[in-house]
C-alpha positions as CSV (number, residue, x, y, z in Angstrom):
1,M,-11.9,5.1,-0.1
2,K,-10.2,8.8,-0.6
3,K,-9.2,9.3,-4.4
4,V,-5.4,9.0,-4.6
5,K,-3.3,10.8,-6.9
6,S,-1.0,8.3,-9.2
7,M,1.2,5.8,-7.4
8,I,4.3,3.3,-9.0
9,L,5.9,0.8,-7.5
10,K,9.7,0.7,-8.9
11,K,12.9,-1.2,-7.8
12,L,15.0,1.6,-5.9
13,D,18.1,2.9,-7.3
14,L,21.2,2.7,-5.2
15,K,22.4,6.2,-6.2
16,S,19.3,8.2,-6.3
17,D,16.6,6.4,-3.7
18,I,18.7,6.0,-0.6
19,T,18.6,9.7,0.6
20,K,19.0,11.1,3.8
21,K,15.0,11.6,4.0
22,Y,15.2,7.6,3.6
23,Q,17.3,7.3,6.4
24,D,15.1,9.7,8.9
25,W,12.1,7.3,8.2
26,M,13.9,4.4,9.1
27,N,14.9,6.1,12.4
28,D,11.7,7.9,13.2
29,L,9.8,6.1,16.0
30,E,6.4,7.2,14.8
31,V,7.3,5.6,11.4
32,T,8.4,2.3,12.5
33,K,6.5,1.8,16.0
34,F,4.7,-1.2,14.3
35,T,8.0,-2.6,13.1
36,E,10.9,-4.6,14.1
37,Q,13.3,-1.6,12.4
38,K,12.5,0.2,15.6
39,Y,15.2,-1.5,17.6
40,K,18.1,-0.6,15.0
41,K,19.7,2.9,14.5
42,H,20.0,3.1,10.4
43,T,22.9,4.1,8.9
44,L,22.9,5.3,4.7
45,K,25.2,2.2,4.4
46,D,23.0,-0.1,6.3
47,I,20.2,0.9,3.9
48,R,22.0,0.7,1.2
49,N,23.3,-2.8,1.5
50,F,19.9,-4.0,2.3
51,V,18.5,-2.4,-0.7
52,R,21.2,-3.8,-2.6
53,E,20.5,-7.3,-1.2
54,K,17.4,-7.2,-2.0
55,N,18.1,-5.9,-5.7
56,N,20.1,-8.9,-6.5
57,S,17.8,-11.4,-5.0
58,K,15.8,-14.1,-6.7
59,N,13.8,-14.5,-3.2
60,E,12.7,-11.1,-1.7
61,F,11.8,-8.2,-4.1
62,L,11.9,-4.7,-2.9
63,Y,10.0,-2.0,-4.5
64,G,9.8,1.9,-3.8
65,I,6.3,3.4,-3.0
66,F,6.8,6.7,-5.8
67,V,3.8,9.6,-5.9
68,K,4.0,12.2,-8.4
69,I,4.0,15.5,-6.1
70,N,5.0,18.8,-7.8
71,N,5.1,16.6,-11.3
72,L,7.9,14.2,-10.1
73,N,8.0,10.7,-8.6
74,T,8.7,11.2,-5.3
75,H,9.7,8.1,-3.2
76,V,7.1,7.5,0.2
77,G,7.8,4.5,1.3
78,N,8.3,1.1,0.1
79,I,6.7,-2.8,-0.3
80,K,8.4,-5.8,-0.2
81,L,7.2,-9.3,-1.8
82,G,9.3,-12.2,0.0
83,P,10.8,-14.1,1.3
84,I,9.1,-16.3,-1.5
85,K,9.0,-20.0,-1.1
86,W,9.1,-21.1,-4.3
87,K,8.3,-25.0,-4.1
88,H,4.6,-23.5,-2.3
89,K,4.0,-20.8,-4.4
90,T,3.7,-18.7,-1.4
91,A,5.2,-15.5,-0.2
92,D,5.4,-12.8,2.7
93,I,4.7,-9.1,2.1
94,S,5.7,-6.1,4.2
95,Y,5.7,-2.2,3.8
96,L,6.4,1.0,5.2
97,L,5.2,4.5,4.2
98,G,7.7,6.6,5.4
99,E,6.4,10.4,5.0
100,K,3.6,10.8,7.7
101,K,1.5,14.0,5.0
102,M,0.7,10.4,2.5
103,W,-0.7,8.8,5.6
104,G,-4.2,7.8,5.7
105,K,-4.6,8.9,1.6
106,G,-4.7,5.1,0.4
107,Y,-1.1,4.9,-1.0
108,V,-0.8,1.7,0.9
109,T,-3.7,0.2,-0.3
110,L,-3.0,0.6,-3.8
111,A,0.7,-0.5,-3.3
112,I,-0.7,-3.5,-1.9
113,K,-3.0,-4.3,-4.9
114,E,0.1,-4.0,-7.3
115,I,2.3,-6.3,-5.3
116,I,-0.6,-8.8,-5.7
117,K,-0.2,-8.0,-9.5
118,I,3.2,-8.6,-9.3
119,A,3.0,-12.0,-7.4
120,K,0.5,-13.3,-9.6
121,N,3.1,-12.6,-12.5
122,K,5.7,-14.6,-10.3
123,K,2.7,-17.2,-10.3
124,L,2.2,-17.4,-6.7
125,K,-0.8,-18.7,-5.2
126,K,-0.9,-17.0,-1.6
127,L,0.3,-13.9,0.1
128,K,0.7,-13.3,4.0
129,A,1.1,-10.4,5.8
130,A,1.3,-10.0,9.9
131,T,1.0,-6.8,12.1
132,Y,0.5,-5.9,15.4
133,E,-2.7,-6.2,17.2
134,M,-3.0,-2.5,17.5
135,N,-1.9,-1.5,13.8
136,I,-5.5,-0.4,12.8
137,G,-4.5,0.9,9.6
138,S,-2.5,-1.8,8.4
139,K,-5.3,-4.1,9.4
140,K,-7.6,-1.8,7.2
141,V,-5.5,-1.9,4.5
142,L,-4.7,-5.8,4.2
143,I,-9.0,-6.1,4.6
144,K,-9.6,-3.7,1.8
145,N,-7.0,-6.0,-0.6
146,G,-9.2,-9.1,0.4
147,F,-6.7,-10.5,3.1
148,K,-8.1,-12.0,6.0
149,V,-7.3,-13.3,9.5
150,E,-5.5,-16.6,9.2
151,G,-4.1,-16.6,12.9
152,V,-3.5,-14.7,16.0
153,L,-0.4,-15.4,18.4
154,K,-1.3,-14.3,21.3
155,S,1.0,-12.2,23.5
156,A,3.6,-12.3,20.7
157,I,4.9,-8.9,20.8
158,I,6.0,-6.3,23.5
159,F,5.3,-3.1,22.6
160,K,5.6,-0.2,25.6
161,K,6.3,-2.6,27.7
162,R,2.7,-4.3,27.3
163,R,2.5,-7.4,25.4
164,Y,0.1,-7.6,22.5
165,A,-0.9,-10.2,19.6
166,S,0.2,-10.4,16.1
167,Y,-2.2,-11.0,13.7
168,I,-1.5,-13.3,10.7
169,F,-3.5,-12.1,7.6
170,G,-3.6,-14.4,4.4
171,K,-5.0,-14.4,0.5
172,K,-5.2,-16.5,-2.3
173,I,-4.3,-15.1,-5.3
């Protein structure tokens, strides 16, 4: 694994972290191509409402991925824990690294390591993540964090007018 500089997760601030840059990520088809976000045009208002909803939720926890750049903690992406099924002590995780210049540097791997710690602190016992069949980067970071393929939903998604599988990864924690 490549050496990464410091990375932290923190709850997003509605005033300082919801920026035009964040909106640009959400509307960049290269950033969102392996997510369901690609089907929507995102406004700053929509993003603020989404972040506000997650910040107030008891079942979903959204964190910004922040990296030190020029001595400033810079928002480069997001990771979400949830929805949580408290009775079963399980949750989904999802993530997006918006800053393309940060791709391939190990930040999502670290963010997943941190979200696993957060999930353990919430007394969760199992995490799940889904990814498109062709999303090699996502598969790699999940495997690096001990997730295993638990299911394949054949022909579950359409990507560039073709049908592909969705891979379901799980990890006991």
